[in-house]
Structures are given as C-alpha cells and as structure tokens.
C-alpha positions as CSV (number, residue, x, y, z in Angstrom):
1,M,0.0,0.0,0.0
2,N,1.4,3.3,-1.1
3,G,0.9,6.6,0.7
4,L,-2.1,7.7,-1.3
5,E,-3.9,4.5,-0.7
6,L,-3.2,4.7,3.0
7,L,-4.6,8.3,3.2
8,R,-7.7,7.2,1.2
9,A,-8.3,4.3,3.6
10,V,-7.9,6.5,6.6
11,E,-10.4,9.0,5.2
12,V,-13.0,6.2,4.6
13,L,-12.6,4.9,8.2
14,H,-12.9,8.4,9.5
15,R,-16.2,9.0,7.7
16,E,-17.8,5.6,8.3
17,K,-16.7,4.9,11.9
18,Q,-16.7,8.6,13.1
19,V,-13.1,8.1,14.4
20,S,-10.6,10.9,14.2
21,K,-7.8,10.5,11.7
22,E,-5.1,11.0,14.3
23,V,-6.4,8.0,16.3
24,I,-6.4,5.9,13.1
25,F,-2.8,6.9,12.3
26,A,-1.7,6.1,15.9
27,N,-3.3,2.6,15.7
28,I,-1.5,1.9,12.4
29,E,1.8,2.9,13.9
30,K,1.2,0.7,16.9
31,A,0.3,-2.2,14.7
32,V,3.4,-1.9,12.5
33,R,5.5,-1.7,15.7
34,L,3.9,-4.9,16.9
35,A,4.5,-6.6,13.5
36,I,8.2,-5.8,13.7
37,Q,8.4,-7.0,17.3
38,K,6.9,-10.4,16.2
39,R,9.2,-10.6,13.2
40,F,12.4,-10.2,15.2
41,D,11.2,-11.2,18.6
42,D,12.7,-8.1,20.0
43,E,11.2,-4.7,20.8
44,E,14.4,-2.7,21.2
45,G,15.4,-0.1,18.7
46,I,12.0,-0.1,16.8
47,E,10.9,3.2,15.3
48,V,7.7,3.7,13.3
49,A,6.3,6.9,11.9
50,I,3.7,7.8,9.3
51,D,3.8,11.1,7.4
52,R,0.3,12.6,7.8
53,Q,0.6,14.5,4.5
54,S,2.0,11.9,2.2
55,G,0.9,8.7,4.0
56,H,4.5,7.2,3.7
57,I,5.4,4.7,6.5
58,H,8.9,4.9,7.8
59,A,9.9,1.8,9.9
60,Q,13.3,0.7,11.1
61,K,14.9,-1.7,13.5
62,G,18.2,-0.3,14.8
63,D,19.9,1.0,11.7
64,K,18.0,-1.2,9.3
65,V,15.1,0.4,7.3
66,L,12.3,-2.2,6.9
67,T,9.8,-2.7,4.1
68,P,6.4,-4.4,4.4
69,D,7.7,-7.4,2.5
70,E,10.3,-8.1,5.2
71,L,7.7,-8.5,8.0
72,G,6.0,-11.6,6.8
73,R,2.4,-12.8,6.6
74,I,2.0,-13.7,10.3
75,A,3.2,-10.3,11.5
76,A,1.0,-8.5,9.0
77,G,-2.1,-10.5,10.2
78,A,-1.4,-9.6,13.8
79,A,-1.0,-5.9,12.8
80,K,-4.3,-6.1,11.0
81,Q,-6.1,-7.5,14.0
82,L,-4.6,-4.8,16.2
83,I,-5.8,-2.1,13.8
84,I,-9.3,-3.5,13.8
85,Q,-9.4,-3.8,17.5
86,G,-8.1,-0.3,18.1
87,I,-10.7,1.2,15.7
88,K,-13.5,-0.7,17.4
89,E,-12.5,0.6,20.8
90,E,-12.3,4.1,19.6
91,E,-15.6,3.8,17.8
92,S,-17.3,2.5,21.0
93,N,-15.8,5.4,23.0
94,T,-17.2,7.8,20.4
95,V,-20.6,6.3,20.6
96,Y,-20.5,6.3,24.4
97,T,-19.4,10.0,24.5
98,D,-22.1,11.1,22.0
99,F,-25.0,9.3,23.7
100,I,-24.0,10.0,27.3
101,K,-24.4,13.7,26.5
102,I,-28.0,13.3,25.5
103,K,-29.0,10.9,28.3
104,G,-32.6,11.7,29.3
105,E,-33.4,13.3,25.9
106,L,-36.1,12.2,23.5
107,V,-35.0,10.3,20.4
108,N,-36.7,8.8,17.4
109,G,-35.9,5.4,16.2
110,T,-37.1,2.4,14.1
111,V,-37.8,-1.0,15.5
112,Q,-35.5,-3.5,13.9
113,R,-36.4,-6.6,15.9
114,F,-39.0,-7.6,18.5
115,E,-38.0,-10.7,20.4
116,G,-38.8,-12.0,23.8
117,G,-41.0,-9.1,24.6
118,S,-38.1,-6.6,24.1
119,A,-37.3,-4.5,21.0
120,T,-34.1,-3.5,19.3
121,V,-34.3,0.0,18.0
122,S,-32.1,1.6,15.3
123,L,-30.8,5.1,16.1
124,G,-29.0,5.9,12.9
125,K,-25.7,4.1,13.0
126,S,-26.2,2.8,16.6
127,E,-28.6,0.3,18.0
128,A,-30.6,0.7,21.3
129,F,-32.4,-1.7,23.5
130,L,-36.0,-1.2,24.7
131,P,-36.7,-3.7,27.5
132,R,-40.2,-5.0,28.2
133,G,-40.3,-3.3,31.5
134,E,-39.7,0.1,29.9
135,M,-42.6,-0.3,27.5
136,I,-46.0,1.2,28.2
137,P,-48.3,-1.7,29.6
138,G,-50.4,-3.1,26.8
139,E,-48.5,-1.8,23.9
140,T,-46.7,-3.9,21.3
141,H,-44.3,-3.0,18.6
142,H,-43.5,-4.5,15.2
143,P,-40.5,-4.2,12.8
144,N,-40.1,-1.0,10.8
145,E,-42.3,0.9,13.3
146,R,-41.2,4.4,14.2
147,I,-41.3,5.1,17.9
148,K,-40.2,7.7,20.4
149,A,-38.4,7.1,23.7
150,V,-36.0,8.7,26.1
151,I,-32.4,7.5,26.7
152,L,-32.6,5.9,30.1
153,D,-29.0,4.7,30.4
154,V,-25.8,4.3,28.5
155,R,-23.4,1.5,29.5
156,K,-20.1,0.2,28.2
157,Q,-19.9,-3.6,28.0
158,G,-16.4,-4.5,26.7
159,H,-16.0,-3.0,23.2
160,R,-19.8,-2.5,22.9
161,V,-22.0,0.3,24.1
162,K,-25.5,-0.6,25.3
163,I,-28.1,2.1,25.0
164,I,-31.2,1.5,27.0
165,L,-34.5,3.3,26.1
166,S,-37.6,3.9,28.1
167,R,-41.2,4.9,27.4
168,T,-42.4,4.6,31.0
169,H,-40.1,7.1,32.7
170,P,-41.6,10.5,33.7
171,D,-39.0,12.3,31.6
172,F,-40.7,10.7,28.5
173,V,-43.8,12.8,29.3
174,R,-41.7,15.8,30.0
175,R,-39.9,15.6,26.7
176,L,-43.2,15.1,24.8
177,F,-44.6,18.3,26.4
178,E,-41.4,20.2,25.4
179,E,-41.7,18.9,21.8
180,E,-45.5,19.5,21.4
181,I,-45.9,22.8,23.3
182,P,-43.7,25.7,22.1
183,E,-44.2,27.7,25.3
184,I,-42.5,25.0,27.3
185,H,-39.7,24.7,24.7
186,E,-39.2,28.5,24.9
187,R,-39.2,28.3,28.8
188,T,-42.2,30.6,29.0
189,I,-44.0,27.7,30.8
190,E,-42.0,25.6,33.1
191,I,-42.7,22.0,34.1
192,K,-42.1,21.8,37.9
193,A,-42.8,18.2,38.6
194,V,-44.1,15.0,36.9
195,A,-45.6,12.0,38.6
196,R,-46.5,9.0,36.5
197,E,-47.9,5.5,36.5
198,A,-47.3,4.5,32.9
199,G,-50.3,3.3,31.0
200,Y,-52.8,4.6,33.5
201,R,-52.4,8.2,34.7
202,T,-49.9,11.1,34.9
203,K,-49.9,14.4,36.8
204,V,-47.9,17.3,35.5
205,A,-47.4,20.4,37.6
206,I,-46.7,23.5,35.5
207,S,-46.2,27.3,36.1
208,S,-46.0,30.3,33.8
209,I,-43.3,32.9,34.0
210,D,-45.4,35.4,32.0
211,M,-48.6,36.2,33.9
212,K,-50.4,36.9,30.6
213,V,-49.9,33.3,29.5
214,D,-52.4,30.7,30.8
215,C,-50.2,27.7,31.4
216,V,-53.1,25.2,31.6
217,G,-54.8,26.5,28.5
218,A,-51.5,26.6,26.5
219,C,-50.9,22.9,27.3
220,V,-54.4,21.8,26.5
221,G,-54.6,23.7,23.2
222,V,-57.5,24.7,21.1
223,R,-60.2,22.0,21.7
224,G,-57.5,19.9,23.3
225,S,-55.4,19.5,20.2
226,R,-52.0,19.8,21.9
227,I,-52.7,17.4,24.8
228,K,-54.5,15.0,22.4
229,N,-51.2,14.4,20.5
230,I,-49.4,13.6,23.7
231,V,-52.2,11.3,24.9
232,D,-52.2,9.5,21.6
233,E,-48.4,8.9,21.8
234,L,-48.9,7.5,25.3
235,G,-51.6,5.1,24.2
236,G,-54.6,6.9,25.8
237,E,-52.9,7.5,29.1
238,R,-54.9,10.0,31.3
239,I,-53.0,13.3,31.9
240,D,-53.9,15.7,34.7
241,I,-52.4,19.2,34.4
242,V,-51.9,20.9,37.8
243,R,-51.2,24.5,38.5
244,W,-48.0,24.8,40.5
245,N,-47.9,26.8,43.7
246,D,-45.1,27.3,46.1
247,S,-47.6,27.0,49.0
248,L,-48.5,23.4,49.8
249,Q,-51.8,24.6,51.2
250,V,-52.7,25.5,47.6
251,L,-50.6,22.9,45.7
252,I,-52.0,19.8,47.5
253,P,-55.7,20.6,46.7
254,N,-54.7,21.3,43.1
255,A,-52.9,18.0,42.9
256,L,-55.9,16.1,44.3
257,Q,-58.3,17.4,41.7
258,P,-61.0,16.7,40.8
259,A,-61.8,16.1,44.5
260,S,-62.9,19.0,46.7
261,I,-60.8,19.5,49.7
262,E,-62.0,20.9,53.0
263,E,-58.7,21.5,54.9
264,V,-55.0,20.6,54.8
265,F,-52.8,20.1,57.8
266,L,-49.0,20.1,57.3
267,Y,-46.5,18.4,59.6
268,N,-42.9,19.2,58.7
269,R,-41.2,16.7,61.1
270,L,-42.8,13.8,59.3
271,G,-43.2,15.3,55.9
272,R,-46.9,14.5,56.1
273,A,-50.0,16.2,55.1
274,I,-53.4,15.2,56.5
275,V,-56.2,16.2,54.1
276,L,-59.8,16.4,55.3
277,V,-62.6,15.8,52.9
278,N,-66.3,15.1,53.1
279,E,-67.6,11.6,53.0
280,D,-68.9,11.9,49.4
281,Q,-65.4,13.1,48.2
282,L,-63.4,10.4,50.0
283,S,-63.4,7.9,47.2
284,L,-62.8,10.5,44.6
285,A,-59.8,12.0,46.5
286,I,-58.2,8.6,47.0
287,G,-58.9,7.4,43.4
288,R,-59.1,4.0,42.0
289,R,-56.8,1.7,44.1
290,G,-55.3,4.8,45.7
291,Q,-54.0,6.1,42.4
292,N,-55.0,9.8,42.8
293,V,-53.5,10.3,46.2
294,R,-50.4,8.3,45.4
295,L,-49.6,10.4,42.3
296,A,-50.4,13.6,44.3
297,S,-47.9,12.5,47.0
298,K,-45.2,11.9,44.3
299,L,-45.9,15.3,42.7
300,V,-45.6,17.4,45.9
301,G,-43.0,15.2,47.6
302,W,-45.0,14.8,50.8
303,D,-46.9,11.9,52.3
304,I,-50.6,12.6,51.9
305,E,-53.3,10.9,54.0
306,I,-56.9,11.4,53.1
307,M,-59.4,11.4,56.0
308,T,-62.9,12.4,56.9
309,H,-63.5,14.5,60.1
310,D,-64.8,11.4,61.9
311,E,-61.7,9.4,61.0
312,L,-59.4,12.1,62.2
313,N,-61.1,12.4,65.5
314,E,-61.0,8.6,66.0
315,G,-57.3,8.6,65.1
316,I,-56.5,11.4,67.6
317,E,-58.5,9.6,70.3
318,R,-56.7,6.3,69.6
319,A,-53.3,8.0,69.5
320,E,-54.0,9.6,72.9
321,N,-54.7,6.2,74.4
322,W,-51.6,4.7,72.9
323,F,-49.2,7.5,73.9
324,R,-50.4,7.6,77.5
325,Q,-49.2,4.0,77.9
326,I,-45.6,5.1,77.3
327,P,-43.7,5.2,80.6
328,G,-42.9,8.8,81.7
329,V,-45.2,10.5,79.2
330,T,-47.3,13.4,80.4
331,D,-50.4,15.0,79.0
332,E,-48.3,17.9,77.7
333,M,-46.1,15.4,75.8
334,V,-49.1,13.6,74.3
335,E,-50.5,17.0,73.2
336,A,-47.2,17.9,71.7
337,F,-47.0,14.6,69.8
338,I,-50.4,15.0,68.3
339,E,-49.8,18.6,67.3
340,E,-46.8,17.4,65.3
341,G,-48.9,14.9,63.5
342,F,-47.9,11.7,65.4
343,L,-50.9,9.3,65.4
344,S,-49.2,6.0,66.0
345,Y,-46.2,4.3,67.6
346,D,-44.6,3.9,64.2
347,D,-44.5,7.7,63.8
348,L,-42.5,8.0,67.0
349,T,-39.9,5.4,65.8
350,F,-39.0,7.6,62.8
351,L,-37.7,10.3,65.1
352,E,-34.1,10.6,66.2
353,V,-33.4,10.4,69.9
354,A,-32.3,14.1,70.0
355,D,-35.3,15.3,68.1
356,L,-37.7,13.4,70.3
357,A,-35.9,14.7,73.4
358,E,-36.3,18.2,72.1
359,L,-40.0,17.7,71.2
360,A,-40.9,16.1,74.5
361,G,-38.6,18.3,76.7
362,T,-36.8,15.3,78.2
363,T,-33.3,13.9,78.4
364,E,-31.9,11.8,75.6
365,E,-32.0,8.7,77.9
366,Q,-35.7,9.1,78.5
367,A,-36.3,9.7,74.8
368,E,-34.4,6.5,73.9
369,E,-36.5,4.5,76.3
370,M,-39.7,6.0,74.7
371,I,-38.5,5.0,71.3
372,A,-37.7,1.5,72.4
373,F,-41.1,1.2,74.0
374,A,-42.8,2.5,70.8
375,E,-40.9,0.0,68.7
376,E,-42.1,-2.9,70.8
377,A,-45.6,-1.6,71.0
378,A,-45.8,-1.0,67.2
379,E,-44.8,-4.7,66.6
380,Q,-47.5,-5.8,69.1
381,V,-50.2,-3.7,67.5
382,E,-49.2,-5.0,64.1
383,T,-49.3,-8.6,65.4
384,E,-52.7,-8.1,67.0
385,S,-54.1,-6.5,63.8
386,R,-52.9,-9.4,61.7
387,S,-54.5,-12.0,64.1
388,A,-57.7,-10.0,64.2
389,R,-58.2,-10.0,60.5
390,P,-58.7,-13.8,60.1
391,S,-60.9,-14.0,63.2
392,E,-63.0,-11.1,62.0
393,E,-63.4,-12.7,58.6
394,A,-64.4,-16.1,60.2
395,R,-66.9,-14.3,62.5
396,Q,-68.5,-12.6,59.6
397,T,-68.6,-15.9,57.7
398,S,-70.2,-17.8,60.5
399,A,-72.7,-15.0,61.3
400,S,-73.9,-14.7,57.7
401,P,-75.7,-17.7,56.2
402,A,-74.1,-19.5,53.4
403,R,-75.4,-18.4,50.0
404,P,-77.3,-21.2,48.3
405,S,-76.1,-22.4,44.9
406,P,-78.1,-21.4,41.8
407,A,-79.5,-24.9,41.5
408,A,-80.7,-24.8,45.2
409,Q,-82.3,-21.4,44.6
410,A,-84.1,-22.7,41.5
411,A,-85.3,-25.8,43.4
412,K,-86.6,-23.7,46.2
413,L,-88.3,-21.3,43.8
414,F,-90.2,-24.1,42.1
415,S,-91.0,-25.8,45.4
416,D,-92.8,-22.7,46.6
417,L,-95.2,-22.7,43.7
418,P,-98.7,-24.2,44.3
419,A,-99.0,-27.9,43.6
420,E,-100.8,-28.8,40.4
421,P,-103.3,-31.7,40.2
422,A,-101.6,-34.9,39.3
423,Q,-101.9,-35.8,35.7
424,P,-102.5,-39.4,34.7
425,K,-99.5,-40.8,33.1
426,P,-100.3,-41.7,29.5
427,T,-99.9,-45.3,28.5
428,K,-99.3,-46.9,25.3
429,E,-102.9,-48.2,25.1
430,S,-104.3,-44.7,25.9
431,L,-102.1,-43.1,23.3
432,F,-102.2,-45.5,20.5
433,G,-105.1,-47.9,21.3
434,P,-104.9,-51.6,21.4
435,D,-103.3,-53.6,18.7
436,E,-102.5,-50.4,16.7
437,P,-98.8,-50.2,15.8
438,E,-98.9,-46.4,15.2
439,P,-101.5,-43.7,16.1
440,P,-103.5,-42.2,13.3
441,P,-102.5,-38.7,12.4
442,E,-105.6,-37.1,14.0
443,Q,-104.9,-38.8,17.3
444,T,-101.2,-37.7,17.7
445,L,-100.7,-35.8,20.9
446,S,-98.4,-32.8,21.2
447,A,-95.9,-32.1,24.0
448,A,-98.2,-29.3,25.3
449,Q,-101.0,-31.8,25.6
450,L,-98.9,-34.3,27.4
451,F,-97.0,-31.9,29.8
452,G,-99.1,-28.7,29.7
453,D,-101.3,-27.3,32.5
454,K,-104.5,-28.9,31.1
455,P,-104.9,-32.7,31.4
456,A,-104.4,-34.5,28.2
457,P,-107.6,-35.5,26.5
458,T,-108.3,-39.2,26.5
459,P,-108.5,-40.6,23.0
460,P,-111.8,-42.4,22.1
461,P,-111.6,-46.2,22.6
462,A,-111.1,-48.2,19.6
463,E,-114.2,-49.9,18.2
464,P,-114.1,-53.7,18.2
465,P,-113.9,-55.4,14.9
466,V,-117.2,-56.2,13.2
467,V,-117.8,-60.0,13.0
468,P,-120.5,-61.0,10.4
469,A,-123.5,-62.9,11.9
470,P,-123.8,-66.5,11.0
471,S,-126.2,-67.3,8.2
472,E,-128.7,-70.1,8.2
473,E,-126.8,-72.0,5.5
474,T,-123.8,-72.3,7.7
475,T,-125.6,-73.1,10.9
476,P,-125.4,-76.8,11.7
C-alpha cells in the first residue's frame, strides 16, 4: 500500500466509523511496531512513523530500514487485528461519548427486531435496547415501526455500548410536552414536577413565567389539540395538568383534583399532610386503588393521608390512648406529639433520639426509652391486627348464612309454587289404542297436551272389529 492508498483508507474509516484521523494513524503505527516485534522477537530499537501528509510509512529496527515485504504474513495479520481492535475501541468510545451527552433526551428510532418481549431500535448508525419493563403496559411494537423514547441509560460492555431506552419514565412525558408545546420549549412555561404510573395516569405540575400566559390553556390547546397528540403517543394514558404553587396549602388541593378538599394540615417533622374531605369526596380523592392520592404524593413530595372528620377524631383519640401507655409520658407530651402529626407508635420510631428529646422536653436517655417502647408496642399492634383480620373474617362468615347455589335457589323457587293436580301418566294403550302399531294422524298428541297445564284428552276407545252374523246356510 502506497501513501495515497493509505490516506484514502484513513479517510474512509474516519467517515464511516466517526473516528478521528489521528487515532487511526496512531493505531496503524502501533500495529506496525507490533509486527516488527513479532518478526524479530525483540522490541528494542524499533521506530515507526507515518507522514500525515503523504501517507508514507517509515519503519526501522536499529539502523536497518524495513519494508512491508520483510515483515512476513503472520506479522502482517497480527498488525491487521490490532488495527481493527483499536478502531472498534475508539468507535465505542465515540458512541458512548455522544449518547451520554443526551441521556434523558427524546430520540426517534425504528424498530429492527421484536424478540422475547423486548425491542431492538435503530438510532441511525447505533442500536438501542427497549426492554419489556420500559414499554407502556399493553403496547406492542413491530419491525419498521417508528417510535419515540428517552435515553434511560448508556453503558459500556467490553468493546460495545449498550443504550437503554424507556417509554415509561416520567421524563418521557416531560420531553413530549417540550416537543409539542412551544411555550414549554421556549421556557415561558416551566414543568415543575411529573408523577406518572405508565399506561394509566400522569400528573404534570406547571407554572407560567409570564402572567399573561395561561399555562393550563396553553398545554391543552384549542379543543384539546395539543394534549391529544401527547395522549395518543402514550396510548390513551390519562394526563392531569396541575397549576403549581409554592404554597403546599394550595398545591396539594390542586394535585388532588377533581376532588374537593376541606382542609389541609401540614406536619414538617414527618413530611406528612393530612387532608380532610367530606364523606362523598373520599373515594374521589383517594382514586381507584389509591392512584389519585399516590400520584399527588409523588408530585408534591409529601406523604398525603386522606381522612374524613370522623376518621381524624377517631385517630386522635386512639393515639392519645396509645401514647399515655408510654412510661414517663405526660399529658403535655401527648398533646405535643399529636400537634406534630404523630398518630401511631410507628410515627415516633421515625424520630431521632435528639429530636424526640427536644420535642418532649426530656433527656436523651428518656427519649431513647420512649423510642424502644414505641418499637415494641408497634410490633405488638401489628401482630394483633394481623391476628384480628382472620378471626373477624371467620366471625362474619359464621354470622352470615351461606349463600345457596343457583341450583338450590331454583329448586326452592319451584318448590314454593302451588302444587298442580296430578296428571295421569299416558300409557301406550291410551295413546295408540290396542293392537295399533302407530296412532292415526288425527290422534297424535303434542308435547303441550302431554305436559301442559291442562290434562291431556283421553282418546276415544277403539271400536271392536265387526264380525258377520252366522247365516242359516252355515248353521249346523
């Protein structure tokens, strides 16, 4: 290979593999040095240099200038393998560097294969992996399908780079909002928080920097055109847009919409908010299987408990009875615990000894004893509640009569009906007459006549055969 051919080959590798020319030249020099070392079994006095302008390779061992023909086939093969390996390593480094910069960003790709519930997605010259767990529940993909996803992670595995995509991460919804709504892309509207349960429901908290721009209206669009595109991409997932507010007293009711909230109590020590609602709003605030309150808790970053007024009063009364059983606890301490939102033994165990001592106004030794007692009492309460559940279920089962089976219900229903007069069971003689193999057509009885409410009519008796009278001529 002359210098021009070498330069041309370096240029092709640079374009196709996205590897710098200097790295390719350095790998070639390293490979030639290895070939010389294998040829002479000695690494001293080896000098290799490539002219970056002409492509000429200068190699010598000591004072002897070497040509490629002197290296031999085995040395040349080893040099070739080293060049390939070096270029692959540099290519993987380039891919890793390029994709680690856009981690968490939205990318468009084409599904190449769908095997074992997971998809391989082509991202230009690189391939990414979309695991089954990162797909929206219920969706399936097929080859050559165009999909959108966010880059969840980029890992190096040997000489390969593994790019993992996700369509369930909350950032996927965030990037879709940025792509679909210009005001968010321009930072006029800011997404403050996203809470998501992929495939079911998402809550997005937003705020507007410009007071003239309605953040909720801008995200919804004219007749819901903007939000509809996002919902379609998510496979019909429900999206709640929440107005952000720095005050939790305002943000928590907004996050629990569409339920109406009566009052919010905040307890900073526990990071808990107790929300009071009316009885008719309780199920709406909690949501199906607790989904609404769970997403609201993720959105605001606080533990939210939904209660009615009666439930709160019962909880306070129960907590007072529990706390008074702690050795050395006074009424003032019990009142201080409840004012800070502690309603169970478990709540006390979350406190540090110094914090509890400061709250109760006692020494750290007494506070440590209180926490130890609370831990034991919490385990006892949990054990009692577990044992009470089966006994309560058994009591309810024994107290309530067993529900009869459908067959038994049907039998009882028909047994309650008034008895009908017994119908004579038709016989062969009554139906067909004596010595008649088949009934005449006009005497055929229908099923209604046999089994109906009216007794079946009795067919007329068959006439005896006519025997001619004996004549006088034949009488003896």
